[in-house]
PASEBA-1860 file (N, C-alpha, C; in nm, 3 decimals):
! residues 120
1> XXXXXXXX> 0.085/-0.119/0.003/-0.002/0.000/-0.001/0.084/0.130/0.000 ~ 0.047/0.220/-0.079/0.128/0.341/-0.093/0.098/0.436/0.022 ~ 0.199/0.516/0.055/0.183/0.635/0.143/0.145/0.756/0.082 ~ 0.158/0.750/-0.046/0.124/0.872/-0.119/-0.024/0.915/-0.133 ~ -0.051/1.037/-0.119/-0.186/1.087/-0.118/-0.182/1.219/-0.202 ~ -0.289/1.246/-0.272/-0.301/1.379/-0.335/-0.314/1.486/-0.231 ~ -0.233/1.580/-0.229/-0.233/1.695/-0.143/-0.286/1.814/-0.198 ~ -0.235/1.855/-0.329/-0.271/1.976/-0.388/-0.284/1.939/-0.557
9> XXXXXXXX> -0.372/2.022/-0.599/-0.388/2.026/-0.754/-0.344/2.184/-0.776 ~ -0.222/2.188/-0.844/-0.170/2.324/-0.865/-0.212/2.384/-0.998 ~ -0.252/2.513/-1.005/-0.284/2.580/-1.124/-0.202/2.700/-1.139 ~ -0.116/2.699/-1.241/-0.029/2.810/-1.278/-0.115/2.922/-1.324 ~ -0.098/3.051/-1.296/-0.166/3.156/-1.351/-0.079/3.278/-1.384 ~ -0.118/3.347/-1.487/-0.032/3.459/-1.525/-0.073/3.593/-1.467 ~ -0.209/3.592/-1.418/-0.256/3.715/-1.349/-0.252/3.689/-1.211 ~ -0.359/3.754/-1.137/-0.368/3.753/-0.992/-0.419/3.616/-0.937
17> XXXXXXXX> -0.333/3.557/-0.868/-0.358/3.415/-0.814/-0.484/3.421/-0.720 ~ -0.500/3.532/-0.637/-0.615/3.534/-0.546/-0.748/3.551/-0.631 ~ -0.741/3.624/-0.737/-0.864/3.647/-0.817/-0.903/3.514/-0.885 ~ -0.805/3.431/-0.943/-0.847/3.300/-0.992/-0.886/3.202/-0.881 ~ -0.833/3.206/-0.764/-0.877/3.126/-0.659/-1.022/3.169/-0.613 ~ -1.045/3.296/-0.636/-1.179/3.344/-0.595/-1.289/3.291/-0.692 ~ -1.250/3.270/-0.820/-1.336/3.212/-0.928/-1.375/3.068/-0.869 ~ -1.273/2.988/-0.847/-1.300/2.844/-0.805/-1.366/2.841/-0.671
25> XXXXXXXX> -1.336/2.932/-0.567/-1.405/2.923/-0.450/-1.558/2.948/-0.460 ~ -1.595/3.053/-0.557/-1.729/3.083/-0.575/-1.793/2.955/-0.657 ~ -1.720/2.900/-0.749/-1.764/2.786/-0.820/-1.801/2.670/-0.732 ~ -1.710/2.651/-0.634/-1.729/2.532/-0.537/-1.799/2.580/-0.408 ~ -1.855/2.704/-0.409/-1.941/2.748/-0.289/-1.865/2.745/-0.163 ~ -1.744/2.796/-0.179/-1.656/2.798/-0.053/-1.582/2.928/-0.048 ~ -1.465/2.936/0.024/-1.390/3.065/0.027/-1.260/3.044/-0.001 ~ -1.183/3.152/-0.034/-1.042/3.156/-0.051/-0.972/3.133/0.082
33> XXXXXXXX> -0.874/3.052/0.099/-0.819/3.036/0.232/-0.745/3.170/0.269 ~ -0.729/3.186/0.414/-0.660/3.309/0.459/-0.509/3.303/0.400 ~ -0.467/3.426/0.376/-0.331/3.456/0.341/-0.308/3.462/0.194 ~ -0.412/3.475/0.117/-0.408/3.487/-0.024/-0.341/3.620/-0.068 ~ -0.263/3.608/-0.176/-0.203/3.724/-0.242/-0.217/3.723/-0.386 ~ -0.172/3.824/-0.465/-0.179/3.820/-0.612/-0.075/3.706/-0.655 ~ 0.014/3.659/-0.575/0.111/3.561/-0.612/0.084/3.417/-0.585 ~ 0.006/3.391/-0.468/-0.029/3.262/-0.420/-0.151/3.257/-0.335
41> XXXXXXXX> -0.238/3.167/-0.384/-0.373/3.152/-0.297/-0.410/3.002/-0.300 ~ -0.488/2.959/-0.211/-0.536/2.821/-0.195/-0.694/2.821/-0.165 ~ -0.751/2.709/-0.204/-0.890/2.694/-0.180/-0.908/2.545/-0.121 ~ -0.958/2.537/-0.015/-0.992/2.392/0.049/-0.873/2.345/0.131 ~ -0.787/2.426/0.176/-0.685/2.366/0.260/-0.725/2.340/0.401 ~ -0.744/2.219/0.423/-0.778/2.169/0.562/-0.736/2.020/0.566 ~ -0.716/1.965/0.685/-0.663/1.837/0.708/-0.750/1.736/0.625 ~ -0.681/1.647/0.547/-0.753/1.539/0.486/-0.823/1.571/0.358
49> XXXXXXXX> -0.815/1.704/0.301/-0.874/1.729/0.174/-0.781/1.772/0.082 ~ -0.816/1.758/-0.047/-0.728/1.810/-0.156/-0.741/1.958/-0.173 ~ -0.626/2.031/-0.180/-0.627/2.173/-0.201/-0.601/2.220/-0.328 ~ -0.676/2.313/-0.380/-0.644/2.381/-0.499/-0.546/2.488/-0.470 ~ -0.436/2.489/-0.541/-0.329/2.586/-0.511/-0.306/2.671/-0.639 ~ -0.300/2.807/-0.630/-0.287/2.890/-0.733/-0.149/2.960/-0.721 ~ -0.061/2.956/-0.820/0.070/3.016/-0.818/0.082/3.103/-0.942 ~ 0.121/3.239/-0.922/0.160/3.316/-1.027/0.292/3.278/-1.085
57> XXXXXXXX> 0.304/3.255/-1.210/0.435/3.217/-1.276/0.460/3.322/-1.389 ~ 0.586/3.330/-1.424/0.612/3.433/-1.540/0.583/3.380/-1.668 ~ 0.580/3.247/-1.692/0.526/3.203/-1.826/0.459/3.064/-1.817 ~ 0.332/3.058/-1.840/0.256/2.941/-1.835/0.297/2.850/-1.946 ~ 0.270/2.717/-1.931/0.301/2.617/-2.033/0.201/2.641/-2.153 ~ 0.236/2.658/-2.275/0.141/2.682/-2.383/0.072/2.546/-2.417 ~ -0.038/2.572/-2.493/-0.116/2.444/-2.526/-0.217/2.388/-2.438 ~ -0.263/2.270/-2.458/-0.364/2.208/-2.383/-0.315/2.170/-2.257
65> XXXXXXXX> -0.403/2.178/-2.153/-0.358/2.143/-2.023/-0.353/1.989/-2.025 ~ -0.254/1.929/-1.964/-0.246/1.796/-1.939/-0.307/1.749/-1.810 ~ -0.342/1.841/-1.723/-0.403/1.803/-1.604/-0.513/1.912/-1.591 ~ -0.634/1.868/-1.551/-0.734/1.962/-1.537/-0.842/1.917/-1.417 ~ -0.920/1.998/-1.371/-1.007/1.961/-1.250/-1.135/1.915/-1.306 ~ -1.184/1.791/-1.256/-1.312/1.734/-1.293/-1.404/1.768/-1.173 ~ -1.525/1.826/-1.191/-1.619/1.851/-1.093/-1.742/1.781/-1.109 ~ -1.804/1.733/-1.014/-1.930/1.646/-1.033/-2.051/1.716/-0.973
73> XXXXXXXX> -2.157/1.704/-1.040/-2.286/1.785/-1.000/-2.410/1.698/-1.021 ~ -2.507/1.723/-0.942/-2.632/1.649/-0.952/-2.709/1.730/-1.069 ~ -2.696/1.845/-1.093/-2.771/1.924/-1.196/-2.661/1.986/-1.285 ~ -2.611/1.910/-1.375/-2.490/1.964/-1.460/-2.531/2.093/-1.531 ~ -2.641/2.099/-1.606/-2.671/2.222/-1.682/-2.674/2.347/-1.588 ~ -2.744/2.338/-1.471/-2.750/2.445/-1.386/-2.606/2.489/-1.328 ~ -2.519/2.400/-1.308/-2.382/2.423/-1.260/-2.298/2.488/-1.383 ~ -2.325/2.437/-1.494/-2.255/2.503/-1.614/-2.292/2.639/-1.630
81> XXXXXXXX> -2.425/2.665/-1.628/-2.480/2.798/-1.640/-2.421/2.901/-1.529 ~ -2.412/2.844/-1.414/-2.364/2.921/-1.301/-2.224/2.951/-1.322 ~ -2.138/2.856/-1.372/-1.998/2.862/-1.396/-1.973/2.984/-1.501 ~ -2.052/2.980/-1.605/-2.036/3.082/-1.717/-2.083/3.216/-1.662 ~ -2.176/3.223/-1.565/-2.209/3.348/-1.503/-2.094/3.409/-1.413 ~ -2.028/3.317/-1.374/-1.896/3.359/-1.285/-1.782/3.393/-1.372 ~ -1.784/3.368/-1.498/-1.681/3.403/-1.584/-1.610/3.291/-1.661 ~ -1.665/3.171/-1.647/-1.611/3.061/-1.733/-1.664/3.073/-1.873
89> XXXXXXXX> -1.592/3.003/-1.967/-1.632/3.000/-2.101/-1.666/2.854/-2.138 ~ -1.780/2.831/-2.200/-1.828/2.695/-2.244/-1.742/2.661/-2.353 ~ -1.671/2.541/-2.362/-1.607/2.486/-2.475/-1.686/2.384/-2.550 ~ -1.723/2.284/-2.489/-1.785/2.172/-2.561/-1.861/2.078/-2.462 ~ -1.977/2.029/-2.511/-2.039/1.913/-2.440/-1.995/1.775/-2.494 ~ -1.978/1.684/-2.402/-1.939/1.553/-2.443/-2.025/1.442/-2.386 ~ -2.041/1.333/-2.475/-2.125/1.219/-2.429/-2.047/1.092/-2.476 ~ -1.939/1.048/-2.404/-1.853/0.945/-2.444/-1.822/0.852/-2.334
97> XXXXXXXX> -1.786/0.732/-2.373/-1.748/0.621/-2.272/-1.836/0.607/-2.159 ~ -1.971/0.629/-2.184/-2.067/0.616/-2.094/-2.083/0.719/-1.987 ~ -2.021/0.838/-2.028/-2.020/0.948/-1.928/-2.068/1.066/-2.014 ~ -2.126/1.164/-1.941/-2.169/1.303/-1.999/-2.103/1.400/-1.913 ~ -2.032/1.510/-1.988/-1.982/1.610/-1.919/-1.964/1.733/-2.016 ~ -1.938/1.846/-1.951/-1.915/1.979/-2.027/-1.782/2.017/-1.988 ~ -1.696/2.064/-2.096/-1.569/2.122/-2.078/-1.580/2.275/-2.073 ~ -1.522/2.339/-1.984/-1.513/2.488/-1.984/-1.375/2.539/-1.955
105> XXXXXXXX> -1.356/2.667/-1.966/-1.229/2.727/-1.932/-1.262/2.821/-1.812 ~ -1.167/2.828/-1.721/-1.186/2.934/-1.617/-1.143/3.076/-1.681 ~ -1.142/3.182/-1.597/-1.117/3.311/-1.667/-0.977/3.331/-1.718 ~ -0.868/3.239/-1.677/-0.742/3.247/-1.749/-0.714/3.135/-1.854 ~ -0.817/3.065/-1.884/-0.816/2.972/-1.996/-0.773/2.821/-1.957 ~ -0.777/2.795/-1.826/-0.743/2.660/-1.778/-0.880/2.584/-1.797 ~ -0.859/2.472/-1.855/-0.968/2.377/-1.876/-1.013/2.322/-1.741 ~ -1.147/2.290/-1.735/-1.215/2.206/-1.622/-1.348/2.144/-1.679
113> XXXXXXXX> -1.384/2.044/-1.616/-1.504/1.976/-1.653/-1.604/1.973/-1.545 ~ -1.733/1.984/-1.584/-1.848/1.959/-1.490/-1.927/1.844/-1.564 ~ -1.943/1.729/-1.482/-2.021/1.628/-1.529/-2.097/1.553/-1.406 ~ -2.181/1.470/-1.443/-2.257/1.385/-1.337/-2.157/1.286/-1.292 ~ -2.158/1.280/-1.153/-2.075/1.166/-1.102/-2.152/1.089/-0.992 ~ -2.072/0.973/-0.951/-2.139/0.888/-0.852/-2.156/0.971/-0.728 ~ -2.271/0.954/-0.664/-2.286/1.035/-0.538/-2.335/1.172/-0.560 ~ -2.356/1.213/-0.693/-2.394/1.352/-0.724/-2.547/1.371/-0.684
END
């Protein structure tokens, strides 16, 4: 058995890290963690949970994200509409491999998905 556990999902950003963290905090109906700055911010930092970490970097990796956040919701269309209202951009709807989801980009162009998941 491995001792490895997911601790953080890091999202590089070219703009204000706390503003991008604010987008995800609103999307997840939570708050940006204390101590956020334009250079570094987190959402969800507490014992035993995965933290979204936002770090301002001088140059982001160009091209498609190789890692992105998958979010699950009971009412996917409503959450997609809410995400767009918060500043996300709708990219495409998918129905593949027995799953249905929508891909969006956050205000800085990072991809994320909203789909129906187990326990949603």
